[in-house]
C-alpha positions as CSV (number, residue, x, y, z in Angstrom):
1,M,22.9,-42.4,12.5
2,H,23.1,-40.7,8.6
3,R,23.0,-36.9,8.9
4,T,21.7,-35.3,5.8
5,I,22.7,-32.3,4.4
6,S,21.1,-29.9,2.0
7,I,22.4,-26.8,0.0
8,A,20.1,-24.0,-0.6
9,M,21.4,-22.0,-3.8
10,T,19.5,-18.9,-5.4
11,T,20.2,-17.7,-9.0
12,Y,19.4,-14.6,-11.0
13,N,21.2,-14.7,-14.4
14,G,24.2,-16.7,-13.2
15,G,25.0,-18.7,-16.2
16,R,28.5,-17.5,-16.3
17,F,29.8,-19.0,-13.3
18,L,27.0,-21.4,-12.3
19,R,28.5,-24.3,-13.8
20,E,32.1,-23.8,-12.1
21,Q,30.2,-23.5,-8.8
22,L,28.1,-26.6,-9.5
23,D,30.8,-28.7,-10.3
24,S,32.6,-27.7,-7.1
25,I,29.8,-28.6,-5.2
26,Y,29.1,-32.0,-6.5
27,G,32.9,-32.6,-6.4
28,Q,33.3,-32.4,-2.5
29,T,34.8,-35.0,-0.5
30,R,31.2,-35.0,1.4
31,V,28.7,-34.7,-1.4
32,P,25.4,-33.0,-0.1
33,D,22.4,-35.2,0.0
34,E,20.4,-32.6,-2.0
35,V,20.7,-29.4,-4.0
36,I,17.9,-27.1,-3.9
37,V,18.2,-24.0,-6.4
38,C,15.6,-21.1,-6.5
39,D,15.7,-18.9,-9.5
40,D,14.4,-15.2,-9.4
41,G,13.4,-15.2,-13.3
42,S,16.4,-15.9,-15.2
43,T,16.8,-14.7,-18.9
44,D,20.1,-15.9,-19.6
45,N,21.2,-19.7,-19.9
46,T,20.8,-20.4,-16.2
47,L,17.6,-22.4,-16.3
48,S,19.1,-24.6,-19.3
49,I,22.2,-25.5,-16.9
50,L,19.8,-26.0,-14.0
51,E,18.0,-28.3,-16.0
52,E,21.1,-30.3,-17.3
53,Y,22.2,-30.6,-13.4
54,K,18.9,-31.8,-12.6
55,A,19.0,-34.3,-15.4
56,T,22.6,-35.7,-14.6
57,K,22.8,-34.8,-10.8
58,G,19.5,-34.8,-9.3
59,L,19.7,-31.1,-8.7
60,K,16.3,-29.7,-7.9
61,Y,15.0,-26.4,-8.9
62,F,12.5,-23.7,-9.0
63,V,11.7,-20.8,-11.0
64,N,9.8,-17.7,-8.9
65,N,6.9,-15.6,-10.3
66,P,6.9,-13.3,-9.6
67,K,10.4,-12.5,-8.4
68,L,11.2,-12.5,-4.9
69,G,14.2,-10.5,-4.6
70,V,17.5,-11.8,-2.5
71,N,16.1,-12.0,0.9
72,N,13.0,-13.9,0.2
73,N,14.3,-16.2,-2.1
74,F,17.3,-17.6,-0.1
75,Y,14.1,-17.9,2.5
76,K,12.3,-19.8,0.0
77,A,15.3,-21.9,-0.9
78,I,15.8,-22.8,2.8
79,S,12.3,-23.8,3.4
80,L,12.4,-26.4,0.5
81,C,15.4,-28.1,2.1
82,S,14.8,-31.4,3.7
83,G,18.2,-32.1,5.3
84,D,19.7,-32.1,8.8
85,Y,21.8,-29.4,8.2
86,I,21.0,-26.6,5.4
87,A,24.2,-25.2,3.8
88,L,23.8,-21.9,1.7
89,C,25.5,-21.1,-1.6
90,D,25.8,-18.4,-4.0
91,Q,25.8,-18.8,-7.7
92,D,29.1,-17.5,-8.6
93,D,31.8,-18.7,-6.0
94,F,33.9,-21.6,-6.2
95,W,34.2,-24.3,-3.0
96,L,37.2,-25.9,-2.2
97,P,37.0,-29.7,-1.9
98,H,36.5,-30.2,1.7
99,K,34.4,-27.2,2.3
100,V,31.4,-29.3,3.5
101,K,32.9,-32.2,5.1
102,V,35.0,-29.8,7.5
103,T,31.9,-27.3,8.1
104,F,29.5,-30.7,8.4
105,D,32.1,-32.3,11.1
106,K,32.2,-29.0,13.2
107,I,28.3,-28.7,13.5
108,C,28.0,-32.2,14.4
109,E,30.4,-31.9,16.7
110,I,28.7,-29.0,18.5
111,D,25.1,-29.4,17.7
112,G,22.4,-29.7,20.6
113,D,18.7,-28.6,21.2
114,Y,19.4,-25.0,20.3
115,P,20.2,-23.0,17.3
116,V,24.0,-23.9,15.8
117,L,25.6,-22.3,12.7
118,V,28.9,-22.6,11.6
119,S,30.5,-20.2,9.5
120,S,33.8,-20.3,7.7
121,R,36.1,-17.8,5.9
122,C,37.1,-17.5,2.0
123,I,39.9,-16.2,-0.1
124,D,39.3,-13.3,-2.1
125,V,39.7,-13.8,-5.7
126,D,38.6,-12.2,-9.1
127,E,36.5,-13.3,-12.0
128,N,39.3,-15.6,-13.1
129,L,39.5,-17.3,-9.4
130,N,43.0,-15.5,-9.1
131,N,44.1,-14.4,-5.4
132,T,43.4,-10.4,-4.9
133,K,44.1,-10.3,-1.4
134,K,46.9,-11.7,1.0
135,I,45.9,-14.8,2.7
136,T,46.6,-14.6,6.4
137,K,46.0,-17.4,8.9
138,I,42.9,-16.8,11.3
139,K,42.0,-18.5,14.5
140,D,38.5,-20.2,15.1
141,S,36.3,-18.0,17.4
142,E,33.1,-18.8,19.1
143,H,32.8,-15.1,21.3
144,Y,29.3,-13.5,20.1
145,V,30.7,-10.4,19.8
146,E,32.7,-11.3,16.7
147,T,29.6,-11.9,14.5
148,Y,28.5,-8.6,15.5
149,I,31.6,-6.7,14.9
150,N,33.3,-8.5,11.9
151,N,31.0,-9.3,8.7
152,R,33.6,-11.5,7.3
153,T,32.3,-14.2,9.8
154,S,28.7,-14.0,8.4
155,Q,29.0,-14.5,4.9
156,G,25.9,-16.5,3.9
157,C,27.6,-18.4,1.7
158,S,30.0,-19.9,4.2
159,F,27.0,-21.1,6.5
160,M,25.9,-24.3,7.6
161,F,23.1,-24.6,10.5
162,N,20.6,-27.0,12.0
163,T,17.0,-27.3,11.6
164,I,16.1,-25.9,14.7
165,L,17.8,-22.7,13.5
166,K,16.2,-23.0,10.1
167,D,12.7,-23.1,11.7
168,I,13.1,-19.8,13.9
169,I,14.5,-18.0,10.9
170,L,11.5,-19.2,8.7
171,N,8.9,-18.5,11.5
172,T,10.3,-14.9,12.4
173,H,12.0,-13.4,9.1
174,N,8.7,-11.9,8.1
175,K,9.2,-9.5,11.0
176,V,12.5,-7.8,9.9
177,G,11.3,-7.8,5.8
178,D,13.9,-6.7,3.8
179,S,15.8,-3.9,6.5
180,V,18.2,-6.8,7.3
181,M,19.7,-8.6,5.0
182,F,19.1,-12.7,5.1
183,D,22.6,-13.5,6.1
184,A,23.2,-10.8,9.0
185,Y,19.6,-11.8,10.4
186,I,20.6,-15.8,10.3
187,A,24.0,-15.1,12.0
188,R,22.7,-12.9,14.7
189,V,20.0,-15.0,15.7
190,A,22.3,-17.7,16.3
191,A,24.8,-15.7,18.2
192,M,21.6,-14.3,20.5
193,R,19.7,-17.8,21.0
194,G,22.4,-20.4,20.4
195,I,25.9,-21.2,19.0
196,K,27.7,-19.2,16.3
197,Y,31.1,-20.9,15.5
198,N,33.5,-19.1,13.3
199,L,36.0,-21.3,11.5
200,G,39.1,-19.5,10.5
201,E,40.1,-21.9,7.8
202,R,39.2,-20.5,4.4
203,L,37.2,-23.2,2.7
204,M,35.8,-21.1,-0.5
205,L,36.9,-18.6,-3.1
206,Y,34.5,-15.6,-3.0
207,R,34.6,-14.4,-6.5
208,H,34.4,-10.6,-7.3
209,H,33.2,-9.4,-10.6
210,Q,31.1,-6.7,-12.0
211,N,28.0,-8.3,-11.6
212,N,28.1,-9.1,-7.7
213,V,24.7,-8.4,-5.8
214,V,26.8,-7.0,-2.8
215,A,31.0,-7.4,-3.8
216,R,32.3,-4.8,-6.3
217,I,35.9,-4.9,-7.4
218,N,35.6,-1.5,-8.8
219,A,34.1,0.6,-6.4
220,K,34.4,4.2,-6.3
221,K,37.7,5.6,-4.5
222,L,36.3,8.1,-2.1
223,S,38.4,11.4,-1.4
224,F,39.6,12.1,2.1
225,K,36.5,14.5,2.4
226,E,34.1,11.9,1.0
227,H,35.5,9.1,3.4
228,I,35.3,11.6,6.6
229,L,31.6,12.2,5.8
230,V,30.3,8.3,5.4
231,Q,32.0,7.8,8.6
232,G,29.3,6.3,11.0
233,R,28.6,7.5,14.7
234,F,31.3,5.3,16.1
235,R,34.3,4.3,14.2
236,G,35.9,1.0,15.5
237,F,32.5,0.1,16.7
238,L,29.4,-1.4,14.8
239,S,28.4,0.7,12.2
240,D,25.1,2.6,12.4
241,E,23.3,0.3,10.0
242,Q,24.8,-2.7,12.3
243,I,23.6,-1.0,15.4
244,A,20.2,-0.3,14.1
245,N,19.7,-4.0,12.8
246,T,20.8,-5.5,16.2
247,D,18.4,-3.7,17.9
248,I,15.6,-4.6,15.7
249,I,16.8,-8.2,16.0
250,Y,17.1,-8.3,19.7
251,K,13.7,-6.9,20.3
252,I,12.3,-9.9,18.6
253,H,14.4,-12.4,20.3
254,K,15.0,-10.6,23.6
255,N,12.7,-13.3,25.6
256,Y,14.9,-16.2,24.2
257,V,18.2,-15.2,25.0
258,Q,19.4,-17.4,27.8
259,N,23.0,-16.2,28.1
260,E,23.2,-13.3,30.5
261,S,26.4,-11.7,29.0
262,I,25.1,-11.9,25.4
263,K,21.9,-10.0,26.9
264,A,24.0,-7.3,28.6
265,F,25.8,-6.6,25.5
266,L,22.5,-6.5,23.2
267,S,20.8,-4.3,25.8
268,K,23.5,-1.7,25.4
269,V,23.7,-1.9,21.8
270,S,20.0,-1.1,21.7
271,L,20.4,1.8,24.3
272,I,23.3,3.2,21.9
273,N,20.7,3.0,19.0
274,E,17.9,5.1,20.9
275,T,20.2,7.2,22.3
276,K,20.8,10.6,20.7
277,S,23.4,12.1,23.0
278,K,27.0,10.9,21.9
279,A,28.4,11.7,25.5
280,H,25.9,9.3,26.5
281,C,27.1,6.5,24.1
282,Y,30.6,7.1,24.9
283,K,29.6,6.6,28.5
284,I,28.1,3.0,27.4
285,I,30.8,1.8,25.1
286,I,33.3,2.7,27.9
287,G,31.7,0.4,30.0
288,M,31.6,-2.5,27.7
289,P,33.7,-5.3,29.3
290,E,33.4,-7.3,25.7
291,F,36.2,-4.9,24.4
292,S,39.5,-4.3,25.9
293,I,40.0,-1.0,27.9
294,V,42.6,0.0,25.1
295,K,39.9,-0.7,22.5
296,R,37.0,1.4,24.0
297,I,39.2,4.3,24.4
298,K,40.1,4.1,20.8
299,I,36.8,4.1,19.6
300,V,35.8,7.2,21.7
301,L,38.9,9.2,20.7
302,A,38.7,8.2,17.0
303,S,34.8,8.9,17.0
304,F,35.4,12.2,18.6
305,A,38.2,12.9,16.1
306,I,35.8,12.1,13.5
307,D,33.2,14.5,14.4
308,I,36.0,17.4,14.6
309,F,36.7,16.6,11.0
310,K,33.2,16.6,10.0
311,F,32.3,20.1,11.7
312,F,35.5,21.5,9.7
313,I,35.0,20.1,6.5
314,K,31.5,20.5,5.7
């Protein structure tokens, strides 16, 4: 049986790197069956490039009027995909030739009658595709906690997921709105209700440049005082934003979480989000078997130390 793959891409004034990204998609060893692009009102040469690839490659693109913003633009692109599997794509990266095939082979292997998402890692590069970080070897993982703790396992531009997850996302994303980024929402729902598989292999070049929506290569360097003051409640654990977002998502999907271990973990995260007492939160964290006892102690001690620093430097 031939299983089809759709690419869901969004664009906004991305003409500078768009052609290079599209060429990497159409140059895959497993070429996708369709490429869907939703443009959010570009004023540069993005639309002329999309028109060119429409004529030569059969790309399909749609222009939003009015603008939808990052989250809703991706949800729209996903909704327009007709493939058995949907892969998300940014406008400014570069896919290694085997990215689609490796991800596709894995999702076909583990797919079932439940939500399934496969992600991969990336190679960080500058705007000229030169490496900016040391490349280390990473193992595959399927443990749900990895999705919540490590943001690098949930970059939307690495995702491929089945239509069961697609339908769930499209029917529920309005309940969280823009309070949760689209990729964080998709990844967490997959981990809660099905399988979220994290490939350790680096299958794409993630380009950092001045106009990234999220990544900023020249981010402001914080002083020691500033670094301390921006620390969240629990160092080494989920960030405050991740705790709040996980709580929101869990409450929406709670009745569909079948795995008791996942349910227990998410219930504790939800309780931490609602609990003002740090001492009580430390007690909850100490009792979380998802982390080694050494990890739990480090979280508590590091968080306590940060609180002491904040008290004296404010």
